[in-house]
C-alpha positions as CSV (number, residue, x, y, z in Angstrom):
1,M,-21.6,-40.8,-51.0
2,Q,-18.1,-39.7,-49.6
3,D,-17.3,-36.0,-48.5
4,T,-15.4,-34.7,-51.0
5,V,-14.2,-31.7,-49.0
6,V,-10.9,-31.2,-47.8
7,K,-10.5,-29.1,-45.2
8,F,-6.8,-27.3,-44.5
9,G,-5.2,-27.1,-41.2
10,K,-4.3,-23.5,-41.9
11,P,-4.9,-21.6,-45.4
12,Y,-2.7,-22.1,-48.2
13,S,-1.8,-19.3,-50.4
14,F,-1.7,-20.0,-54.4
15,E,-1.5,-17.1,-57.0
16,G,-2.5,-14.5,-54.3
17,K,-5.8,-16.4,-53.1
18,E,-5.9,-18.1,-49.8
19,Y,-7.6,-21.5,-49.7
20,T,-9.1,-22.9,-47.0
21,E,-10.6,-25.7,-48.1
22,V,-10.6,-27.4,-51.8
23,D,-13.7,-29.5,-52.9
24,L,-13.1,-32.8,-55.0
25,K,-16.7,-33.4,-55.7
26,G,-15.9,-33.3,-59.8
27,Y,-14.5,-36.5,-59.2
28,E,-18.5,-37.6,-59.3
29,S,-18.9,-36.3,-63.2
30,F,-15.6,-38.2,-64.5
31,T,-15.6,-40.3,-67.6
32,T,-13.7,-43.4,-68.4
33,Q,-12.0,-40.9,-70.7
34,D,-11.2,-38.7,-68.1
35,L,-9.3,-41.0,-66.6
36,I,-7.7,-42.3,-69.6
37,E,-6.4,-39.0,-70.2
38,I,-5.3,-38.4,-66.3
39,N,-3.3,-41.6,-66.7
40,A,-1.8,-40.5,-69.9
41,Q,-0.7,-37.5,-68.3
42,W,0.8,-39.2,-65.1
43,K,2.8,-41.5,-67.2
44,A,4.6,-38.8,-69.3
45,A,5.3,-37.3,-66.2
46,K,7.2,-40.5,-65.5
47,G,4.4,-41.8,-63.0
48,N,5.0,-45.6,-62.6
49,A,2.6,-47.7,-60.2
50,L,1.0,-50.8,-60.4
51,L,-2.1,-48.9,-59.4
52,P,-1.9,-45.4,-60.2
53,E,-4.9,-44.3,-58.6
54,F,-3.0,-44.9,-54.9
55,D,0.0,-42.7,-56.3
56,L,0.1,-39.6,-55.1
57,Q,1.3,-37.9,-57.9
58,W,-1.9,-39.5,-60.0
59,N,-4.4,-37.9,-57.3
60,C,-2.8,-34.4,-58.1
61,F,-3.5,-35.0,-61.7
62,A,-6.9,-36.3,-60.9
63,A,-7.7,-33.5,-58.0
64,A,-6.4,-30.7,-60.4
65,R,-9.0,-31.8,-63.6
66,A,-11.6,-32.2,-60.7
67,T,-11.5,-28.7,-59.5
68,K,-10.3,-27.1,-62.7
69,L,-7.3,-25.7,-60.8
70,P,-3.5,-26.0,-62.2
71,V,-1.9,-29.6,-60.8
72,E,1.1,-26.9,-59.2
73,F,-1.8,-26.1,-56.9
74,F,-1.5,-29.4,-55.5
75,L,1.9,-30.2,-55.9
76,G,2.5,-27.1,-53.9
77,L,0.5,-28.2,-51.2
78,P,2.2,-28.9,-47.8
79,S,2.4,-32.6,-47.3
80,K,-0.3,-32.9,-44.7
81,E,-2.4,-31.6,-47.0
82,G,-1.4,-33.4,-49.9
83,K,-2.0,-37.2,-48.8
84,K,-5.8,-35.5,-47.6
85,V,-6.4,-34.8,-51.2
86,C,-4.7,-38.0,-51.9
87,N,-6.4,-40.1,-49.3
88,I,-9.9,-39.1,-50.9
89,G,-9.1,-40.1,-54.4
90,I,-7.7,-43.6,-53.0
91,T,-11.3,-43.7,-51.4
92,F,-13.4,-42.3,-54.4
93,F,-11.7,-44.5,-57.1
94,Q,-11.4,-47.7,-54.9
95,E,-15.5,-47.7,-54.2
């Protein structure tokens, strides 16, 4: 099983709380219905890619669902941290 923890290079402040990492272990409990709902949310936000799980925005929606944090948490991450989240999603959903 792949490591699902994203450690941030420096603390990230969101809604008055500091985060040094985020754990995406919630991916392990996703159902097919979860993926369908993430796809619908992504398409409503004008997402368009041949393979959605490779899209940064799609991975923000998936990470939000996995962690129960608002999608704005992930959309506001520094780019380097956002790419770490995306890369874990790509790897997880391609296995």
